[in-house]
C-alpha positions in Angstrom: -12.3 28.2 29.2 -13.9 30.0 32.1 -17.7 30.5 32.2 -19.6 32.8 34.5 -23.4 32.6 35.0 -24.8 36.0 35.9 -27.9 35.4 38.0 -30.4 38.1 38.8 -31.8 37.9 42.3 -35.3 36.6 42.8 -38.2 39.1 43.1 -37.7 41.5 46.2 -40.4 43.1 48.2 -41.3 46.1 46.2 -43.4 48.5 48.3 -42.8 46.8 51.5 -41.0 48.3 54.4 -37.9 46.3 53.8 -37.5 45.9 50.0 -34.3 43.8 50.6 -36.2 40.6 51.2 -37.2 37.9 48.8 -40.8 37.7 48.2 -42.5 34.1 48.2 -42.3 34.4 44.5 -38.5 35.4 44.7 -37.7 32.3 46.6 -39.6 29.9 44.4 -38.0 31.6 41.2 -34.6 30.8 42.7 -35.3 27.3 43.7 -36.7 26.6 40.1 -33.5 28.2 38.6 -31.4 25.8 40.8 -33.4 22.8 39.6 -33.0 23.8 36.0 -29.2 24.2 36.2 -29.0 20.8 37.9 -31.0 19.2 35.1 -28.4 20.8 32.8 -25.7 18.9 34.7 -24.1 22.2 35.8 -21.7 21.9 38.6 -20.1 25.1 39.4 -16.6 25.5 41.1 -18.0 28.7 42.9 -21.2 30.3 44.1 -20.7 34.0 44.9 -23.2 36.7 45.7 -23.1 40.5 46.7 -23.8 41.8 50.2 -27.5 42.6 49.6 -29.8 40.2 51.5 -31.9 39.5 48.3 -28.7 38.4 46.6 -27.6 36.2 49.5 -30.9 34.5 50.0 -31.3 33.9 46.2 -27.9 32.1 46.3 -29.1 29.9 49.1 -32.3 29.2 47.5 -30.8 28.3 44.2 -28.2 26.0 45.7 -31.1 24.2 47.7 -33.0 23.8 44.4 -29.8 22.3 42.8 -28.8 20.1 45.4 -25.4 21.7 45.5 -23.2 21.3 48.8 -21.2 24.3 47.6 -21.0 27.0 50.2 -21.8 30.5 48.9 -19.2 33.1 49.0 -19.6 36.9 49.6 -18.0 39.1 47.1 -19.1 42.8 47.4 -18.0 43.7 43.9 -21.4 42.2 42.8 -23.4 44.7 44.9 -26.2 46.7 43.2 -25.4 50.4 42.7 -27.0 52.5 45.4 -30.4 53.1 43.6 -32.0 54.9 46.6 -29.2 57.7 46.4 -29.4 57.7 42.6 -33.2 57.9 42.5 -33.1 60.8 45.3 -31.1 62.8 42.9 -33.9 62.8 40.3 -36.9 62.7 42.5 -40.0 65.1 42.2 -41.1 66.0 45.4 -44.7 64.6 44.9 -43.6 61.4 43.2 -45.5 58.3 44.5 -42.7 55.6 44.4 -45.1 53.0 45.5 -46.6 52.8 42.2 -44.5 50.7 40.1 -45.0 52.8 36.8 -44.2 56.1 38.4 -41.1 54.5 40.2 -39.9 53.3 36.8 -40.3 56.6 35.2 -38.4 58.4 38.0 -35.8 55.5 38.0 -35.0 56.0 34.4 -34.7 59.7 34.7 -32.4 59.5 37.8 -30.1 57.0 36.3 -29.8 58.8 33.0 -28.5 61.7 35.3 -26.2 59.4 37.2 -24.7 58.1 33.9 -24.4 61.3 31.8 -21.1 62.3 33.1 -22.0 65.9 34.2 -22.9 65.2 37.9 -20.2 62.6 39.2 -19.5 64.9 42.3 -23.0 64.3 43.3 -22.7 60.5 44.0 -20.7 58.4 46.3 -20.1 55.9 43.5 -20.2 57.7 40.2 -21.0 56.0 37.0 -17.3 55.5 35.9 -16.5 53.8 39.2 -19.5 51.6 39.0 -18.5 50.4 35.5 -14.8 49.8 36.8 -16.1 47.9 39.7 -18.2 45.6 37.5 -15.2 45.1 35.1 -13.1 44.1 38.3 -15.3 41.7 39.7 -16.4 40.0 36.4 -12.4 39.5 35.9 -12.2 37.8 39.4 -14.8 35.5 38.4 -13.4 34.7 34.9 -9.8 34.2 36.6 -11.1 31.1 38.3 -11.1 29.1 34.8 -13.9 27.3 36.0 -17.7 27.6 36.2 -18.7 30.5 38.6 -22.3 31.2 39.4 -22.5 34.9 40.5 -25.8 36.2 42.2 -26.0 39.9 41.6 -28.6 42.4 40.5 -29.8 44.0 37.4 -27.5 46.8 37.4 -24.2 45.0 37.4 -25.3 42.6 34.9 -26.5 45.2 32.4 -23.2 47.0 33.0 -21.3 43.8 32.3 -23.4 43.2 29.0 -23.0 46.9 27.8 -19.2 46.7 28.0 -19.1 43.1 26.5 -21.2 43.7 23.4 -19.4 47.1 22.5 -15.9 47.1 24.1 -15.0 50.4 22.1 -18.3 52.1 23.0 -18.0 55.9 23.4 -18.8 57.4 26.8 -22.2 58.5 25.6 -23.2 55.1 24.2 -22.6 52.9 27.2 -25.4 54.3 29.3 -27.9 53.7 26.5 -26.8 50.2 26.2 -26.9 49.8 29.9 -30.5 50.9 30.2 -31.6 48.6 27.3 -30.3 45.8 29.1 -31.3 46.6 32.5 -34.9 47.4 31.7 -35.7 43.9 30.2 -33.9 41.6 32.9 -36.2 39.1 34.5 -35.7 38.1 38.2 -34.0 34.9 38.6 -32.8 35.1 35.0 -29.2 34.0 33.7 -26.7 35.5 31.6 -23.8 33.8 30.4 -20.1 35.1 29.8 -17.3 33.2 28.6 -13.6 33.8 28.5 -11.3 32.0 26.0 -8.6 32.5 23.6 -10.4 35.3 22.0 -11.2 37.2 25.1 -14.4 37.7 27.0 -17.7 37.1 25.0 -21.3 37.6 26.1 -22.8 34.1 25.3 -26.5 34.5 26.4 -28.5 37.1 27.9 -31.6 37.0 30.2 -32.5 33.3 30.1 -35.6 32.7 32.0 -37.2 29.7 30.4 -37.1 27.8 33.5 -40.0 30.1 34.9 -43.4 29.6 34.1 -45.4 32.6 33.1 -47.0 32.8 36.5 -43.5 33.2 38.2 -42.1 35.7 35.6 -41.5 39.1 37.1 -39.1 42.0 36.3 -39.4 44.0 39.6 
């Protein structure tokens, strides 16, 4: 039976000049997760991550915390969608994106536009292509028939979950499922997917009990 642990990266540097850098909290979150997985006795056959710096550095800090000698591998299938391009399509000219609440409102409006199926030509990676990419990369991880830890972002994790909980979901249902999962994912959380004789199943979602309240963040 194959098992994939989908890890959301640690907290990035929201509001900084370079968002794609782990904050000090993000590094500590990642190390705590690694230590918790080591206590569970989990020894993965592979540790993979997307191309974002925050994903790569989370994988490195996680491995350090766990004491794994495993070398992280790059798989661009785990990249986050281009949220900058998506947000720019739904952005009001006077929106203050340094304010977290304002950013969240703009983000939700912009991703709803991206996923509604009516504006695919406006995006380099339309919503259907994003869903297909996530299905493909998850399939690659599950084909290993071992334990794989995949460090990625909220978007791909939510897309995997939406497609797993309702594999026959109508086109207009998947965006709502995706948004519901995506808005509650904690940094450095773990979501588990298994594949056995009955197919792919979502085993757990958004585990974060390894993080004390002082280290619990969502953006």
